[in-house]
N, C-alpha and C positions, 0 to 999 in steps of 0.2 A: 683181577689177577689172571695171568695166563701161565699155564704150566705145560710141561712136556709130558704127554701121556705114555703109559706103558703099552706094551704090545697087546695087552688084553683088550684095549679099546680100539685096536686097528679096525677100520671100517665102520665104526659106530658114529652115528650123528644124531642130534636131537638134544632135548633138555630133560634133565631129571632133577627136580627141586631147584637148587641154586647152581647147578652145573650144566653147562651147555657144551656139546662137542660139535665140531665142524671140520670140514676139509678145506685147506687153503694150499693150492698148488701142490697137491700130493701129500701134504702133511696133515696129520690129525692134531687138532688143538682143542684143549679144554679151557673154558673160561668160567671162573667162579664169580658169581655175583657178589659185589661188595655192598656194605650197608654203612650209612653215615654214623659216626660215633657221637655226635653232639648236634645241637640246634644249629640250623643254617644261619649265617650272618646275613645282613641286608645285602651286602655285595654279592654273596653266593646266590641269593634269591634272584637278584637282577640278572646274573649270568645265566642261571637256569631258564629264566623266562625268555631271555634273548635267544638261547639255543633252541628252545621249543618254537618260538616264532619264526626263526630262520628255517628250521627244518620243515615246518608246515608250508612255508612260502614256496619251497621247492616244488611242491605238488601243483602249484598254480602256473608253473612255467609251460611254455609250448614245447612240443616234441623237438623242434629245432633248437630251442635254448638248452634243453636237457642234453641233447646230442653234443652241443658245443662244449658243455661242461665235461661230459665224458671224454671227449677228444682231448681237451686240455689236461685232464687228470692223467692221461696215459704217459705224459712226460714228467710226472711228479712222483716223488717217493716220500712215503711217510716214515715215521720213526721205526727203528728196527724191531723185528719180532723174531725171537729166538736166534739173534745174531745176524739176521738178513734183513735188507731193506724191503719193505712191503709196498705194494701198489696201493693207491688210494682211489676211491671211487669218485665219480663226478659229484655225487651228493655230498660226500665228506669234504671235498675240496670247496664246494659251494658254501657249506656251513663254516668251514675254517676261515675263508677269506672274508665272508660277510660278517662273521663274528668280530673279526679285527676291526672292520669298519663301524659296525653298530656300537661296540664298546667305546669307540673313539668319537661317537656322535654323528656318524654319517649314515645315510640310508642304505637299505639292502639293494644290491645291484643284481638285476635279473640276467643280464647278458654276460657271458663269460669273457674275460679280457682276451684280447688278441694274443698276448704273450705275457709271461710273468717276468718282468724286468727285475734284475738284481737290485737289492736295496742296500745302500751303504750302512756302515756301522757308525755308531755315535762316537765322536772324538771330542773330548773336552779336557780342560786343564785342571780344574779343581771344583769342589762344591763345599759350601758352608751352610750350617744350620745354627742360628742363634735364636734367642727368645724373640727377636723382632724381625729377622730376615732369613729367607731361604733362597739362596742364589747359586746357580751353576755357571761357572765362568769359562770362557774360551770355547764355546761350542762351535765346532766347525760347520759353517753354513752349507746347506743343501737347497737347491732350487726346487720349486714346485714341480711335481705334485707331492713332494715329500714333506711330512709334518712330524715334528718331534712329539712323541708321546712320553709323558713323565708319570711314573707311578711312585708313590711314597707311603711309608707307614707312619703311624703316630709314634710318639716317643716310647722306646722300649727300654727295659733295664739294660745297663751297660754289659751285663753278663750274657745277654742273648747274642748268640753267634750267627744264627740263621733265622732272620725274621722276614724274608722276602714274600712268604705266603701271606703276610699281613698287609702288603702294599695294596693301594687302590689307585685308580687313575685320578690324578688331580688336574692334569692337562690333557684333554682329549686329542689335541693336535695344535701345536703352536710353532711359530717361527722364532728362532732366537733373535734377540735384539742387540745389534752391534756386538755379536759374539757372546752375549750373556743371556741366560734364561732366568729372569727374575720371577720366581713362582711363589713369592711370599703371600700375596693375597689369595692366590688359588689354594695354596696349602692350608691357610688358616680357615678359609671358607669351607673346604672339603673335609679336613680332619676335625676342625672345630675346637681343637685344644692346642695351645702353644707348647712346644717341646720345652722340658725343663733342663737346666744345666746338668750335664753328665749323662743324660739319656741318649740312646742311640736311635737314629732314624735311618731306615733302610730305603734305598733309592734304586729304581730301575728305569732305564731309558731305552728307547728304540725309535728308529725312523719308520714311519708308516707311509707306504705309497697309497695315497687316498684314492687313486684311480682304480687300483687292483685289489687293495686289502692286504697285500704282501708286506710283511714286516721284516726288519733287519734283525741282526743279532742283538739280544738284550744285554745291555751293560748293567752290571750290578755294583753297588757301592754301599758301605755302611758308614755313616757320618755321626760323630759325637757332637752334641750340642755344646757350644762354647760361648763365652761372652762376646759382645760386639767388639770390645777392645782387643781380645785375643785374635778374633777374626781379622781385624784391621792390621795387626802385626803380621799375620800370615799373608796379607795381600788383598783382602776383601775391600773393595771400594763400592759403596752403595750409591747408585745414581738416584736422584730425586725425580720421581715421575708422578704425574697427576693426570687423571682422566675423569670420565663421568661418574665413576664409582665414588669420587670424592666430593660430589656436588652438595652444597649447602641448601637444604630444602626450604629454609626460611626466607629465601630471597629468590626472585625470578631472574634468571639469566637470559641474556640475548645472544648466547653463543652455544652451538650444539656440536656434537661429534668431535670433541676436542681431545687432544693428546699433547701433553707438555712434558718434555724430557730435558733435564739439565745435565750436561756432561760434567764429568769429574776432572778436576785438575786444570780446566781452561774456562774462560769466561764466554761460554757459548750455550745456546739452548735450542732445542728443536721443538717446533710447534706445528700442529696440524688441527685446524679448527674451522668452523663455518660460522660467520657472523650473520645473523638473520635480521638485524636492524636493532636500533636502540632509541632512546628518547631523543637523541641528537644525531643528525645524519653524520655517518662516518665514525661513530662511537658505539662500541658494544662492550659488554662486560659479563663476567661470570663470577660466581661466589662459591668457595670451597670450604668444607668443614675441616680441612687439614691445615695446620699451621706451616707456613713457608719457613724453612730454615734460613738463618741470617745470610748464608753464603749465596742464596739464589734470589734474594730480593733485589729490586731495582729494575730499570727498564732495559729493553733491548729492541733492536730494529729487525724487521723482516719484510718480506714482500707478500702481496695478496693479489688475487685475480677475480674478476667477475665478468659477466657478459651483459650487453645492453639488449633492448627489445629486438634488435636485428641480428643478434648472435655475435656481435663484434666483441673481441676481447678487451677488457679494461684491466690495466695494471696499476697497483697502488704500492706506495711505501708506507708501512705502518710502524707505529711504536707500541710495544707491548710492555705494560707496567705491571710488576708483581708487587702487590701491596699487602701489608699485614695490619690487622686490627684485632681488637679484643674478642669480638663475637665471631668473626669470619675473616677469611683472607680473600682478596679480590684480584682478578686478572682483568685489566682494562686494555682494550685494543682500540687505538685511534688512527685514523688515516691522516698521514702527514703530507702526502703529495700524490699526484696522479688523479685519475678519474674514478671517483667512488661509485660503487654500485652494490646492490644487495640482492640475494645473499652473496657474500664475499668469502672466498676461500683463502685463509691465511695459512701459509705453509713454509717449510724450509728451516734452515739453520740461521739464527740470529746471533749477533754479537752483543753481549751484555756489557754495560759500563757502570762504574760505581757512581 
């Protein structure tokens, strides 16, 4: 806490128990030490450990690096103190920007950025939370080095009006996918509990410049968990997506690094996978523990590419079959034409047919 001192403290500086007096640009300011009122949460402990690590790392910088941070800090203002914008030190700027990066999963940067480029604000259309899906629709795309950081809370009582202090990072830095940010799996794996109908989930989002650690304005929203049917009426359409997290461990797959995404409303699918060989030349398969919905089963065509021993490009036409069985679901990729080679990169949008 910072308080405005009386004239009796004019010229005084130093500490007495929990009170510290100091001079800042001709003003005398008293700072009262605060104490935590409860046990620290795991998230708070991570934050404090990160701050300590970043603060100590500043002492390992060279004199030139410290000077660069001090120079950069001269053009930056911190939050207001007693109604006036305050200057920030090179150390504090170093901690602030690197804290943003570390909490988003990036390493500490020793060199000060050449400039602090403005960061855009998050623009989106709507967000839904259901017992089975957490989706943010219509996120306006931003090019690299910007990454979308998503923070969310667990389900709170509907009577809670301000629960943003309970949010944690569920997505350290993601790119929206075709305008949507499907954070369902990230939410369930991070929070660990599905939201119940009627509970309120608090959402925070901001763009992070991964090169500098500068963040944009934080957008806040409070979303009530509703049924999938109610969300569909409001306009939520869930795309069916499958990747390595859905792999069936009881079978050996001959496809790696795969991503399968079925569009909604049209008979098209996007695939990005690497075939590493199978029992038969030109045939590879993978097995998933997720049941394919009826509307995405069936075959579709797409292209693939590989290179021969001399580095020459080989192009193939492939058929991708989405099959359903009792124990597991299978994706079979077969070369229909062209020159086969492996590993083969299967990619692009394919047209499905019934």
